[in-house]
C-alpha positions, 0 to 999 in steps of 0.5 A, spaced: 285 629 924 281 623 927 274 622 924 269 619 928 262 616 926 256 612 928 253 606 923 246 605 924 246 597 924 240 597 920 241 593 914 238 597 908 237 591 904 233 587 909 227 592 909 224 593 916 229 591 921 231 593 928 236 599 928 242 599 932 247 604 933 254 602 933 260 607 934 266 605 929 273 607 929 275 610 922 281 608 919 281 612 912 276 616 908 276 618 901 271 621 896 269 614 894 269 610 901 271 609 908 275 604 911 273 602 919 274 597 924 267 595 928 266 590 933 260 587 930 260 583 924 257 586 917 255 583 911 259 584 904 254 587 899 250 590 905 248 597 905 248 601 912 246 608 914 252 612 917 253 619 920 260 621 919 263 627 923 268 630 919 274 635 921 270 641 921 265 638 926 260 637 921 256 631 920 255 627 913 249 623 913 251 617 908 250 610 906 256 605 905 256 599 901 260 593 904 265 591 899 271 588 904 271 585 911 277 582 915 276 579 922 282 580 927 285 576 932 281 580 937 274 579 934 274 585 931 272 587 924 276 591 919 271 593 913 272 597 907 266 600 904 264 605 898 259 611 898 252 610 895 249 616 892 253 621 896 252 628 894 257 632 890 258 637 895 259 632 901 264 628 896 268 635 895 268 636 903 271 629 904 276 630 898 279 636 901 279 632 908 283 627 904 288 632 901 289 636 908 291 629 911 296 627 905 299 634 906 300 633 913 303 626 912 308 629 907 311 633 913 
């Protein structure tokens, strides 16, 4: 159950800034946030807009606040984010995904 996502590299804290779309590699997702790898450095505390494609092929539009960044030897960035203002319906959909993922890991 791999997830794909795009991240709009428009820092929502910067006001009118140029928007750049970046593909991110999702590592994990829960109803509280997303861990992912990207090739572009982000700012801790910044809020970014994202479109997360879930296992049903539905796309969840969300805002992510960066809480952790780690740079790898390959000049990539492992980011930890939390959802900001995620509607309860989408949180439940992600919770179901998380449960199915954990059940699959137990096999």
